[in-house]
Wavefront OBJ file of the C-alpha trace (Angstrom):
o trace
v 45.395 52.456 58.639
v 42.659 54.809 57.517
v 44.099 57.744 59.499
v 47.004 58.077 57.088
v 44.673 59.648 54.538
v 44.155 62.630 56.846
v 47.502 63.953 55.632
v 45.939 64.793 52.247
v 43.224 67.183 53.448
v 45.647 68.688 55.977
v 48.147 69.401 53.198
v 45.501 70.763 50.850
v 44.038 73.032 53.522
v 47.456 74.368 54.477
v 48.373 74.957 50.823
v 45.040 76.672 50.199
v 45.690 79.302 52.863
v 47.923 81.516 50.714
v 45.664 81.687 47.643
v 42.640 82.141 49.870
v 44.322 84.974 51.767
v 46.122 86.686 48.857
v 43.843 86.104 45.862
v 40.357 85.534 47.228
v 40.915 87.415 50.505
v 38.546 85.155 52.389
v 38.534 81.731 54.013
v 42.214 81.406 54.916
v 41.576 81.381 58.663
v 38.863 78.752 58.284
v 41.243 76.607 56.229
v 43.929 76.990 58.899
v 41.560 76.063 61.726
v 40.260 73.012 59.869
v 43.834 71.937 59.109
v 44.771 72.265 62.799
v 41.869 70.072 63.889
v 42.639 67.405 61.279
v 46.360 67.556 62.054
v 45.686 66.957 65.753
v 43.668 63.848 64.884
v 46.350 62.697 62.448
v 49.160 63.080 65.001
v 47.211 61.208 67.684
v 46.713 58.280 65.337
v 50.159 58.400 63.714
v 52.152 58.431 66.944
v 50.418 55.397 68.368
v 50.615 53.589 65.024
v 54.361 54.278 64.796
v 54.861 53.045 68.352
v 52.975 49.830 67.617
v 55.186 49.224 64.583
v 58.362 50.275 66.404
v 58.826 52.842 63.633
v 59.149 55.947 65.800
v 62.349 57.881 66.230
v 64.795 56.096 68.478
v 68.494 55.942 69.181
v 68.686 52.949 66.864
v 72.440 52.612 66.541
v 72.860 52.640 70.319
v 69.877 50.341 70.924
v 71.014 47.842 68.285
v 74.166 47.170 70.295
v 72.043 45.406 72.927
v 70.575 41.922 72.584
v 66.827 41.707 71.780
v 65.914 40.728 75.350
v 67.650 43.842 76.724
v 65.945 46.052 74.131
v 62.565 44.626 75.194
v 63.408 45.292 78.836
v 64.399 48.892 78.059
v 61.151 49.330 76.110
v 59.092 47.940 78.972
v 60.897 50.167 81.476
v 60.241 53.200 79.269
v 56.577 52.317 79.029
v 56.294 51.784 82.759
v 58.347 54.782 83.914
v 57.518 57.388 81.278
v 54.610 56.632 78.937
v 52.165 55.268 81.519
v 52.543 58.112 84.075
v 52.457 60.771 81.341
v 49.334 59.290 79.762
v 47.597 58.952 83.128
v 48.473 62.549 84.011
v 47.071 63.847 80.721
v 43.925 61.737 81.054
v 43.258 62.862 84.626
v 43.987 66.552 84.072
v 42.484 66.906 80.589
v 39.258 64.954 81.070
v 37.165 67.764 82.629
v 38.248 70.339 80.028
v 37.822 67.834 77.197
v 34.314 66.886 78.300
v 33.339 70.542 78.683
v 34.817 71.374 75.280
v 33.009 68.463 73.671
v 29.717 69.356 75.357
v 29.967 72.939 74.128
v 31.461 72.041 70.731
v 34.167 74.580 71.554
v 35.313 76.910 68.799
v 38.853 78.142 68.116
v 39.570 80.993 70.541
v 41.002 83.460 68.000
v 38.559 82.981 65.148
v 35.495 81.443 66.790
v 35.460 78.873 64.007
v 34.014 75.515 65.098
v 36.239 72.510 65.661
v 38.586 73.309 68.539
v 36.926 70.551 70.531
v 38.496 68.122 68.034
v 41.970 69.321 69.047
v 41.170 68.717 72.721
v 39.596 65.360 71.914
v 42.653 64.351 69.886
v 44.949 65.223 72.797
v 42.861 63.109 75.147
v 42.667 60.316 72.556
v 46.441 60.338 72.089
v 46.941 59.883 75.823
v 44.342 57.096 75.951
v 45.880 55.291 72.976
v 49.409 55.701 74.372
v 48.310 54.282 77.731
v 46.551 51.339 76.098
v 49.567 50.645 73.898
v 51.989 50.842 76.832
v 49.886 48.492 78.936
v 49.554 46.023 76.068
v 53.295 46.034 75.511
v 53.881 45.465 79.235
v 51.555 42.465 79.172
v 52.952 40.734 76.134
v 56.328 41.976 74.947
v 57.384 41.350 71.365
l 1 2 3 4 5 6 7 8 9 10 11 12 13 14 15 16 17 18 19 20 21 22 23 24 25 26 27 28 29 30 31 32 33 34 35 36 37 38 39 40 41 42 43 44 45 46 47 48 49 50 51 52 53 54 55 56 57 58 59 60 61 62 63 64 65 66 67 68 69 70 71 72 73 74 75 76 77 78 79 80 81 82 83 84 85 86 87 88 89 90 91 92 93 94 95 96 97 98 99 100 101 102 103 104 105 106 107 108 109 110 111 112 113 114 115 116 117 118 119 120 121 122 123 124 125 126 127 128 129 130 131 132 133 134 135 136 137 138 139 140 141 142
């Protein structure tokens, strides 16, 4: 997955904040804002990737006590009762603000640095990817 490489610029930007602020005394806020935007994109991709691989945090020791068919049923119920409604809620409520933010190329509110629209877009994208993943898993369970 290509999104995994986003962790490198995020880390470098976050590490660069202190020298930029303390030694150069310029650019630390821009580095922080860029890191936030990239981190939002990274999280949106990483969470859905982990869910697809069944590598997310789970109560594994408790879940392993059930047979595979029961685990699949619990997963489907979770997708149907929790992930799908949450994702739909986020998509419905965030779409107008996300479209407006994207149309205006919204800046970060505190610094007026460009890129805040990427954070909003990543939130919307996470909900869309989570909904798609949940619906796919409901259709054809593993």
